[in-house]
PyMOL Python script that loads the backbone (N, CA, C, O; Angstrom):
from pymol import cmd

cmd.read_pdbstr("""\
ATOM      1  N   UNK A   1     128.643 144.552  97.110  1.00  0.00           N
ATOM      2  CA  UNK A   1     129.837 142.828  96.702  1.00  0.00           C
ATOM      3  C   UNK A   1     128.901 142.255  97.638  1.00  0.00           C
ATOM      4  O   UNK A   1     127.827 141.758  97.298  1.00  0.00           O
ATOM      5  N   UNK A   2     129.252 142.318  98.614  1.00  0.00           N
ATOM      6  CA  UNK A   2     128.821 142.384 100.319  1.00  0.00           C
ATOM      7  C   UNK A   2     127.126 142.357  99.970  1.00  0.00           C
ATOM      8  O   UNK A   2     126.495 141.961 100.950  1.00  0.00           O
ATOM      9  N   UNK A   3     126.673 142.532  99.350  1.00  0.00           N
ATOM     10  CA  UNK A   3     125.573 142.939  99.137  1.00  0.00           C
ATOM     11  C   UNK A   3     125.213 141.149  98.558  1.00  0.00           C
ATOM     12  O   UNK A   3     124.795 140.078  98.997  1.00  0.00           O
ATOM     13  N   UNK A   4     125.530 141.546  97.768  1.00  0.00           N
ATOM     14  CA  UNK A   4     125.413 139.816  96.370  1.00  0.00           C
ATOM     15  C   UNK A   4     125.311 138.508  97.282  1.00  0.00           C
ATOM     16  O   UNK A   4     124.405 137.682  97.397  1.00  0.00           O
ATOM     17  N   UNK A   5     126.638 138.621  97.924  1.00  0.00           N
ATOM     18  CA  UNK A   5     127.002 137.384  99.059  1.00  0.00           C
ATOM     19  C   UNK A   5     125.822 137.067 100.474  1.00  0.00           C
ATOM     20  O   UNK A   5     125.631 136.138 101.258  1.00  0.00           O
ATOM     21  N   UNK A   6     125.246 138.382 100.233  1.00  0.00           N
ATOM     22  CA  UNK A   6     124.951 137.917 101.621  1.00  0.00           C
ATOM     23  C   UNK A   6     122.813 137.945 100.813  1.00  0.00           C
ATOM     24  O   UNK A   6     121.942 137.698 101.647  1.00  0.00           O
ATOM     25  N   UNK A   7     122.558 138.110  99.990  1.00  0.00           N
ATOM     26  CA  UNK A   7     121.166 137.713  99.349  1.00  0.00           C
ATOM     27  C   UNK A   7     121.540 136.201  98.443  1.00  0.00           C
ATOM     28  O   UNK A   7     120.665 135.565  97.856  1.00  0.00           O
ATOM     29  N   UNK A   8     122.958 135.811  98.472  1.00  0.00           N
ATOM     30  CA  UNK A   8     122.878 134.256  97.876  1.00  0.00           C
ATOM     31  C   UNK A   8     122.728 133.807  99.495  1.00  0.00           C
ATOM     32  O   UNK A   8     121.562 133.508  99.752  1.00  0.00           O
ATOM     33  N   UNK A   9     123.424 133.720 100.370  1.00  0.00           N
ATOM     34  CA  UNK A   9     123.691 132.821 101.847  1.00  0.00           C
ATOM     35  C   UNK A   9     122.247 133.507 102.378  1.00  0.00           C
ATOM     36  O   UNK A   9     122.491 133.948 103.501  1.00  0.00           O
ATOM     37  N   UNK A  10     121.137 133.721 102.102  1.00  0.00           N
ATOM     38  CA  UNK A  10     120.086 133.813 102.942  1.00  0.00           C
ATOM     39  C   UNK A  10     119.242 132.973 101.704  1.00  0.00           C
ATOM     40  O   UNK A  10     118.534 132.149 102.282  1.00  0.00           O
ATOM     41  N   UNK A  11     119.015 132.851  99.924  1.00  0.00           N
ATOM     42  CA  UNK A  11     118.254 131.965  99.384  1.00  0.00           C
ATOM     43  C   UNK A  11     118.734 130.713  99.599  1.00  0.00           C
ATOM     44  O   UNK A  11     117.891 129.827  99.460  1.00  0.00           O
ATOM     45  N   UNK A  12     119.912 130.341  99.917  1.00  0.00           N
ATOM     46  CA  UNK A  12     120.496 129.009 100.277  1.00  0.00           C
ATOM     47  C   UNK A  12     119.845 128.425 101.534  1.00  0.00           C
ATOM     48  O   UNK A  12     119.481 127.263 101.712  1.00  0.00           O
ATOM     49  N   UNK A  13     119.762 129.634 102.503  1.00  0.00           N
ATOM     50  CA  UNK A  13     119.750 128.979 103.625  1.00  0.00           C
ATOM     51  C   UNK A  13     118.678 128.637 103.822  1.00  0.00           C
ATOM     52  O   UNK A  13     118.421 127.807 104.694  1.00  0.00           O
ATOM     53  N   UNK A  14     117.444 129.392 102.784  1.00  0.00           N
ATOM     54  CA  UNK A  14     116.206 128.920 102.804  1.00  0.00           C
ATOM     55  C   UNK A  14     115.647 127.720 102.266  1.00  0.00           C
ATOM     56  O   UNK A  14     114.798 126.870 102.535  1.00  0.00           O
ATOM     57  N   UNK A  15     116.980 128.188 100.875  1.00  0.00           N
ATOM     58  CA  UNK A  15     116.713 126.066 100.386  1.00  0.00           C
ATOM     59  C   UNK A  15     117.118 125.383 101.283  1.00  0.00           C
ATOM     60  O   UNK A  15     116.863 124.224 100.955  1.00  0.00           O
ATOM     61  N   UNK A  16     117.869 125.400 102.754  1.00  0.00           N
ATOM     62  CA  UNK A  16     117.934 124.266 103.437  1.00  0.00           C
ATOM     63  C   UNK A  16     117.063 124.061 104.643  1.00  0.00           C
ATOM     64  O   UNK A  16     116.882 122.978 105.200  1.00  0.00           O
ATOM     65  N   UNK A  17     116.386 125.564 105.091  1.00  0.00           N
ATOM     66  CA  UNK A  17     115.254 125.202 105.676  1.00  0.00           C
ATOM     67  C   UNK A  17     113.951 123.720 105.146  1.00  0.00           C
ATOM     68  O   UNK A  17     113.514 122.627 105.506  1.00  0.00           O
ATOM     69  N   UNK A  18     113.866 124.675 104.162  1.00  0.00           N
ATOM     70  CA  UNK A  18     113.186 123.695 103.616  1.00  0.00           C
ATOM     71  C   UNK A  18     113.349 122.385 103.124  1.00  0.00           C
ATOM     72  O   UNK A  18     112.490 121.809 102.455  1.00  0.00           O
ATOM     73  N   UNK A  19     114.474 121.887 103.455  1.00  0.00           N
ATOM     74  CA  UNK A  19     114.994 120.610 103.204  1.00  0.00           C
ATOM     75  C   UNK A  19     115.085 120.039 104.482  1.00  0.00           C
ATOM     76  O   UNK A  19     114.831 118.913 104.910  1.00  0.00           O
ATOM     77  N   UNK A  20     115.601 121.302 105.109  1.00  0.00           N
ATOM     78  CA  UNK A  20     115.049 120.635 106.876  1.00  0.00           C
ATOM     79  C   UNK A  20     113.829 119.714 107.365  1.00  0.00           C
ATOM     80  O   UNK A  20     113.632 118.670 107.986  1.00  0.00           O
ATOM     81  N   UNK A  21     113.016 120.904 106.600  1.00  0.00           N
ATOM     82  CA  UNK A  21     111.489 120.620 106.674  1.00  0.00           C
ATOM     83  C   UNK A  21     110.996 118.974 106.484  1.00  0.00           C
ATOM     84  O   UNK A  21     110.441 118.255 107.316  1.00  0.00           O
ATOM     85  N   UNK A  22     111.356 118.698 105.260  1.00  0.00           N
ATOM     86  CA  UNK A  22     110.979 118.002 104.614  1.00  0.00           C
ATOM     87  C   UNK A  22     111.549 116.574 105.388  1.00  0.00           C
ATOM     88  O   UNK A  22     110.784 115.610 105.373  1.00  0.00           O
ATOM     89  N   UNK A  23     112.939 116.423 106.092  1.00  0.00           N
ATOM     90  CA  UNK A  23     113.566 115.511 106.629  1.00  0.00           C
ATOM     91  C   UNK A  23     112.663 115.480 108.041  1.00  0.00           C
ATOM     92  O   UNK A  23     112.262 114.446 108.575  1.00  0.00           O
ATOM     93  N   UNK A  24     112.452 116.721 108.484  1.00  0.00           N
ATOM     94  CA  UNK A  24     111.577 115.823 109.228  1.00  0.00           C
ATOM     95  C   UNK A  24     110.743 115.451 109.230  1.00  0.00           C
ATOM     96  O   UNK A  24     110.490 114.712 110.181  1.00  0.00           O
ATOM     97  N   UNK A  25     109.437 115.714 107.943  1.00  0.00           N
ATOM     98  CA  UNK A  25     108.026 114.416 108.199  1.00  0.00           C
ATOM     99  C   UNK A  25     108.583 113.576 107.551  1.00  0.00           C
ATOM    100  O   UNK A  25     107.866 112.658 107.151  1.00  0.00           O
ATOM    101  N   UNK A  26     110.158 113.543 107.164  1.00  0.00           N
ATOM    102  CA  UNK A  26     110.320 111.752 106.470  1.00  0.00           C
ATOM    103  C   UNK A  26     110.840 111.169 107.873  1.00  0.00           C
ATOM    104  O   UNK A  26     110.992 109.948 107.828  1.00  0.00           O
ATOM    105  N   UNK A  27     111.156 111.779 109.152  1.00  0.00           N
ATOM    106  CA  UNK A  27     111.924 110.989 110.445  1.00  0.00           C
ATOM    107  C   UNK A  27     110.424 109.997 110.900  1.00  0.00           C
ATOM    108  O   UNK A  27     110.181 108.797 111.030  1.00  0.00           O
ATOM    109  N   UNK A  28     109.676 111.250 111.030  1.00  0.00           N
ATOM    110  CA  UNK A  28     109.230 111.525 111.695  1.00  0.00           C
ATOM    111  C   UNK A  28     107.875 110.253 111.274  1.00  0.00           C
ATOM    112  O   UNK A  28     107.122 109.708 112.080  1.00  0.00           O
ATOM    113  N   UNK A  29     107.915 110.096 110.044  1.00  0.00           N
ATOM    114  CA  UNK A  29     107.859 108.819 108.904  1.00  0.00           C
ATOM    115  C   UNK A  29     107.697 107.481 109.574  1.00  0.00           C
ATOM    116  O   UNK A  29     106.790 106.685 109.815  1.00  0.00           O
ATOM    117  N   UNK A  30     109.400 107.636 109.821  1.00  0.00           N
ATOM    118  CA  UNK A  30     110.051 105.980 110.202  1.00  0.00           C
ATOM    119  C   UNK A  30     109.877 106.313 112.132  1.00  0.00           C
ATOM    120  O   UNK A  30     110.018 105.297 112.814  1.00  0.00           O
ATOM    121  N   UNK A  31     109.607 107.578 112.876  1.00  0.00           N
ATOM    122  CA  UNK A  31     109.476 107.154 113.855  1.00  0.00           C
ATOM    123  C   UNK A  31     108.303 106.493 114.117  1.00  0.00           C
ATOM    124  O   UNK A  31     108.186 106.144 115.292  1.00  0.00           O
ATOM    125  N   UNK A  32     107.705 106.308 113.629  1.00  0.00           N
ATOM    126  CA  UNK A  32     105.789 105.742 113.132  1.00  0.00           C
ATOM    127  C   UNK A  32     105.915 104.395 112.509  1.00  0.00           C
ATOM    128  O   UNK A  32     104.896 103.704 112.555  1.00  0.00           O
ATOM    129  N   UNK A  33     106.512 104.108 112.185  1.00  0.00           N
ATOM    130  CA  UNK A  33     106.976 103.186 111.210  1.00  0.00           C
ATOM    131  C   UNK A  33     107.559 102.079 112.016  1.00  0.00           C
ATOM    132  O   UNK A  33     107.144 100.923 112.097  1.00  0.00           O
ATOM    133  N   UNK A  34     108.451 102.548 112.521  1.00  0.00           N
ATOM    134  CA  UNK A  34     109.301 101.899 114.000  1.00  0.00           C
ATOM    135  C   UNK A  34     108.760 101.357 114.809  1.00  0.00           C
ATOM    136  O   UNK A  34     108.922 100.166 115.076  1.00  0.00           O
ATOM    137  N   UNK A  35     107.870 102.256 115.468  1.00  0.00           N
ATOM    138  CA  UNK A  35     107.388 102.139 116.924  1.00  0.00           C
ATOM    139  C   UNK A  35     106.180 100.491 116.872  1.00  0.00           C
ATOM    140  O   UNK A  35     105.696  99.693 117.675  1.00  0.00           O
ATOM    141  N   UNK A  36     106.184 100.804 115.031  1.00  0.00           N
ATOM    142  CA  UNK A  36     105.144  99.148 115.345  1.00  0.00           C
ATOM    143  C   UNK A  36     105.193  98.582 114.930  1.00  0.00           C
ATOM    144  O   UNK A  36     104.342  98.217 114.119  1.00  0.00           O
ATOM    145  N   UNK A  37     107.004  97.682 115.337  1.00  0.00           N
ATOM    146  CA  UNK A  37     107.635  97.223 114.825  1.00  0.00           C
ATOM    147  C   UNK A  37     107.243  96.384 116.458  1.00  0.00           C
ATOM    148  O   UNK A  37     107.043  96.859 117.576  1.00  0.00           O
ATOM    149  N   UNK A  38     107.259  94.732 115.858  1.00  0.00           N
ATOM    150  CA  UNK A  38     107.611  94.261 117.655  1.00  0.00           C
ATOM    151  C   UNK A  38     108.309  93.766 118.219  1.00  0.00           C
ATOM    152  O   UNK A  38     108.770  92.739 117.722  1.00  0.00           O
ATOM    153  N   UNK A  39     108.995  94.365 120.124  1.00  0.00           N
ATOM    154  CA  UNK A  39     109.999  94.276 120.984  1.00  0.00           C
ATOM    155  C   UNK A  39     110.167  92.224 120.607  1.00  0.00           C
ATOM    156  O   UNK A  39     109.595  91.204 120.224  1.00  0.00           O
ATOM    157  N   UNK A  40     111.612  92.932 121.182  1.00  0.00           N
ATOM    158  CA  UNK A  40     111.963  91.527 121.765  1.00  0.00           C
ATOM    159  C   UNK A  40     111.567  90.701 121.935  1.00  0.00           C
ATOM    160  O   UNK A  40     112.054  89.796 121.257  1.00  0.00           O
ATOM    161  N   UNK A  41     110.150  90.182 123.136  1.00  0.00           N
ATOM    162  CA  UNK A  41     109.481  90.089 123.549  1.00  0.00           C
ATOM    163  C   UNK A  41     108.275  89.412 121.704  1.00  0.00           C
ATOM    164  O   UNK A  41     108.307  88.328 121.120  1.00  0.00           O
ATOM    165  N   UNK A  42     107.784  90.155 121.536  1.00  0.00           N
ATOM    166  CA  UNK A  42     107.285  89.745 121.144  1.00  0.00           C
ATOM    167  C   UNK A  42     108.021  88.909 119.201  1.00  0.00           C
ATOM    168  O   UNK A  42     107.350  88.493 118.257  1.00  0.00           O
ATOM    169  N   UNK A  43     109.242  88.973 119.326  1.00  0.00           N
ATOM    170  CA  UNK A  43     110.549  88.468 118.489  1.00  0.00           C
ATOM    171  C   UNK A  43     110.438  87.335 118.743  1.00  0.00           C
ATOM    172  O   UNK A  43     110.774  86.576 117.834  1.00  0.00           O
ATOM    173  N   UNK A  44     109.895  86.642 120.153  1.00  0.00           N
ATOM    174  CA  UNK A  44     110.568  86.049 120.421  1.00  0.00           C
ATOM    175  C   UNK A  44     109.426  84.661 120.911  1.00  0.00           C
ATOM    176  O   UNK A  44     109.633  83.577 121.457  1.00  0.00           O
ATOM    177  N   UNK A  45     107.864  85.524 120.269  1.00  0.00           N
ATOM    178  CA  UNK A  45     107.150  84.609 120.596  1.00  0.00           C
ATOM    179  C   UNK A  45     106.496  83.968 119.720  1.00  0.00           C
ATOM    180  O   UNK A  45     105.941  82.870 119.688  1.00  0.00           O
ATOM    181  N   UNK A  46     106.747  85.449 118.479  1.00  0.00           N
ATOM    182  CA  UNK A  46     107.024  84.540 116.438  1.00  0.00           C
ATOM    183  C   UNK A  46     107.574  83.699 116.225  1.00  0.00           C
ATOM    184  O   UNK A  46     107.033  82.742 115.673  1.00  0.00           O
ATOM    185  N   UNK A  47     109.261  83.680 116.665  1.00  0.00           N
ATOM    186  CA  UNK A  47     110.281  82.114 116.794  1.00  0.00           C
ATOM    187  C   UNK A  47     109.338  81.461 117.793  1.00  0.00           C
ATOM    188  O   UNK A  47     108.740  80.715 117.018  1.00  0.00           O
ATOM    189  N   UNK A  48     108.836  81.251 118.906  1.00  0.00           N
ATOM    190  CA  UNK A  48     108.164  80.032 119.581  1.00  0.00           C
ATOM    191  C   UNK A  48     107.254  79.792 118.704  1.00  0.00           C
ATOM    192  O   UNK A  48     107.561  78.687 118.257  1.00  0.00           O
ATOM    193  N   UNK A  49     106.275  80.165 118.158  1.00  0.00           N
ATOM    194  CA  UNK A  49     105.254  80.280 117.530  1.00  0.00           C
ATOM    195  C   UNK A  49     105.701  78.863 116.516  1.00  0.00           C
ATOM    196  O   UNK A  49     105.306  77.699 116.572  1.00  0.00           O
ATOM    197  N   UNK A  50     106.766  79.594 115.527  1.00  0.00           N
ATOM    198  CA  UNK A  50     107.265  79.162 114.414  1.00  0.00           C
ATOM    199  C   UNK A  50     107.864  77.198 114.417  1.00  0.00           C
ATOM    200  O   UNK A  50     107.573  76.206 113.749  1.00  0.00           O
ATOM    201  N   UNK A  51     109.001  77.564 115.824  1.00  0.00           N
ATOM    202  CA  UNK A  51     109.663  76.087 116.428  1.00  0.00           C
ATOM    203  C   UNK A  51     108.513  75.442 117.130  1.00  0.00           C
ATOM    204  O   UNK A  51     108.558  74.226 116.940  1.00  0.00           O
ATOM    205  N   UNK A  52     107.336  75.858 117.987  1.00  0.00           N
ATOM    206  CA  UNK A  52     106.157  74.680 118.067  1.00  0.00           C
ATOM    207  C   UNK A  52     105.258  74.313 117.032  1.00  0.00           C
ATOM    208  O   UNK A  52     104.736  73.240 117.334  1.00  0.00           O
ATOM    209  N   UNK A  53     104.903  74.689 116.077  1.00  0.00           N
ATOM    210  CA  UNK A  53     104.322  74.537 114.512  1.00  0.00           C
ATOM    211  C   UNK A  53     104.933  74.292 113.984  1.00  0.00           C
ATOM    212  O   UNK A  53     104.620  74.917 112.971  1.00  0.00           O
ATOM    213  N   UNK A  54     106.045  73.592 113.675  1.00  0.00           N
ATOM    214  CA  UNK A  54     107.568  72.891 113.026  1.00  0.00           C
ATOM    215  C   UNK A  54     107.381  71.585 113.446  1.00  0.00           C
ATOM    216  O   UNK A  54     107.156  70.516 112.879  1.00  0.00           O
ATOM    217  N   UNK A  55     107.612  72.137 115.168  1.00  0.00           N
ATOM    218  CA  UNK A  55     107.487  70.793 115.933  1.00  0.00           C
ATOM    219  C   UNK A  55     106.170  69.503 115.866  1.00  0.00           C
ATOM    220  O   UNK A  55     106.373  68.302 116.042  1.00  0.00           O
ATOM    221  N   UNK A  56     105.281  69.931 115.667  1.00  0.00           N
ATOM    222  CA  UNK A  56     103.995  69.452 115.983  1.00  0.00           C
ATOM    223  C   UNK A  56     103.875  69.104 114.509  1.00  0.00           C
ATOM    224  O   UNK A  56     103.180  68.092 114.429  1.00  0.00           O
ATOM    225  N   UNK A  57     104.386  69.653 112.931  1.00  0.00           N
ATOM    226  CA  UNK A  57     104.299  69.299 111.807  1.00  0.00           C
ATOM    227  C   UNK A  57     104.962  67.580 111.750  1.00  0.00           C
ATOM    228  O   UNK A  57     104.463  66.468 111.572  1.00  0.00           O
ATOM    229  N   UNK A  58     106.528  68.187 112.043  1.00  0.00           N
ATOM    230  CA  UNK A  58     107.364  66.874 112.463  1.00  0.00           C
ATOM    231  C   UNK A  58     106.524  65.841 113.026  1.00  0.00           C
ATOM    232  O   UNK A  58     106.033  65.083 112.189  1.00  0.00           O
ATOM    233  N   UNK A  59     106.171  65.571 114.521  1.00  0.00           N
ATOM    234  CA  UNK A  59     105.748  64.484 115.116  1.00  0.00           C
ATOM    235  C   UNK A  59     104.244  64.284 113.862  1.00  0.00           C
ATOM    236  O   UNK A  59     104.143  63.478 112.938  1.00  0.00           O
ATOM    237  N   UNK A  60     103.480  65.116 114.216  1.00  0.00           N
ATOM    238  CA  UNK A  60     102.215  64.845 112.843  1.00  0.00           C
ATOM    239  C   UNK A  60     102.281  63.754 111.715  1.00  0.00           C
ATOM    240  O   UNK A  60     101.584  62.817 111.325  1.00  0.00           O
ATOM    241  N   UNK A  61     103.312  64.268 111.434  1.00  0.00           N
ATOM    242  CA  UNK A  61     104.103  63.351 109.614  1.00  0.00           C
ATOM    243  C   UNK A  61     104.309  61.765 110.722  1.00  0.00           C
ATOM    244  O   UNK A  61     103.432  60.920 110.540  1.00  0.00           O
ATOM    245  N   UNK A  62     104.862  61.592 111.257  1.00  0.00           N
ATOM    246  CA  UNK A  62     105.439  60.298 112.496  1.00  0.00           C
ATOM    247  C   UNK A  62     104.667  59.735 112.847  1.00  0.00           C
ATOM    248  O   UNK A  62     104.869  58.572 113.193  1.00  0.00           O
ATOM    249  N   UNK A  63     103.914  60.084 112.889  1.00  0.00           N
ATOM    250  CA  UNK A  63     102.843  59.228 113.374  1.00  0.00           C
ATOM    251  C   UNK A  63     101.321  59.165 112.372  1.00  0.00           C
ATOM    252  O   UNK A  63     100.323  58.584 112.797  1.00  0.00           O
ATOM    253  N   UNK A  64     101.360  60.005 110.716  1.00  0.00           N
ATOM    254  CA  UNK A  64     100.666  59.348 109.360  1.00  0.00           C
ATOM    255  C   UNK A  64     101.379  58.311 109.168  1.00  0.00           C
ATOM    256  O   UNK A  64     100.888  57.231 109.498  1.00  0.00           O
ATOM    257  N   UNK A  65     102.756  58.345 108.573  1.00  0.00           N
ATOM    258  CA  UNK A  65     103.388  56.907 108.013  1.00  0.00           C
ATOM    259  C   UNK A  65     103.017  55.814 108.571  1.00  0.00           C
ATOM    260  O   UNK A  65     103.466  54.737 108.179  1.00  0.00           O
TER     261      UNK A  65
END
""", "prot")
cmd.dss("prot")
cmd.show_as("cartoon", "prot")
cmd.util.cbc("prot")
cmd.orient("prot")
């Protein structure tokens, strides 16, 4: 009886081990993607460029009219 329960636990642990390996690769992939995202400085630069281009477009539109 005990041997059957131990065998069942061993097979379950093999499944858990396989799932952990898959999880490890998935987390590594996510870390790689997140590391490529811009930081606060990059986001501020992008927002500044968008606001600057929008302002230039609005000023140019006033002169064209």
